[in-house]
N, C-alpha and C positions, 0 to 999 in steps of 0.2 A: 625557585626554592630548592633546586637539586643540589645534593651534597656531592662534592668532588671526591671520588674514591682514591685518587692517586695524584702525585705530582706530575706536572707536564709543562710543555711549551705550546702556547697557542699558535696554531698555523692558519686558522681562518676564524674570523669573528665578526659579529654584527651587533654593535652597541652593547657589548658585554660589560656588565657591572657585577662585581664580586663582593660579598660580605666576608672580610677577613678577620672579623672581631674575635673569632674563636682562637686565633693564633696571636694577633697583635693587641687585642683589647680596644682597637680603634673602631668606633661605631660608624664612621663614614664608609660608604661604598666606594670601592676602588675600580676605576674604569680601566679595562684591559684592552690592548690592541696588539696586532702583530708587530707594529713599528715601535711602540713604547710600552714597556712593562708586559712582556708576553708570558711571564711565569705564573702558572696556576698551581696552587698548593692544596694538598689533600686536607679534608676536614673543613674547607670553606664552602660557602653556599653561593650559587648563582642566583642573583636577584633580578636581573634583566638581561635580555638579549640571548644570543646563542653563539656557539662556536665549536670548533674541533681542535683537539690537541694531540700531540704525540706524548705518550706516557714515558716519563723518565725514571720514576721511582715508585715502588709500592711497599706496603707493609712497614717493617722496621727501617727500611732505607729511605722512606719519605721523611719530609720535615716533621710531620706529626709523629711518626714512629721514632725518630731520633729524640724528640722532646720527651716522649713517654719512656723511652729507654733510659735517658738521663735521670728522669724523676724516679724511676724504679731502682736505678743503681744507687742513687742517693739514699733511698729508704733502706736498702739492703746493707749499706755501709754502716748506717746508724745502728741497725739491729746487731750487727757483728760487734760493734764497739761495746754495746750494752752487755752482750754475752761474755766478752773478754774481761769486762770489769767485775764480773761476779766471782 
């Protein structure tokens, strides 16, 4: 049930299964391994197993941060349009 705090690449794992529903909406757990699908994304939860990863991105540079930035930018643009229309 641990929350991944950063994006990274799996370098060592033991029967690692991740819940990526917070990003993809898919309720199935995703099996991760060094050979196949080694990318781990921030904001996802470890459901089974264990592993080690090399951190590749944190904060606004992570996939979750990019999504939040894009959502925030969209809201700001709408507010600017409303103010210009007045």
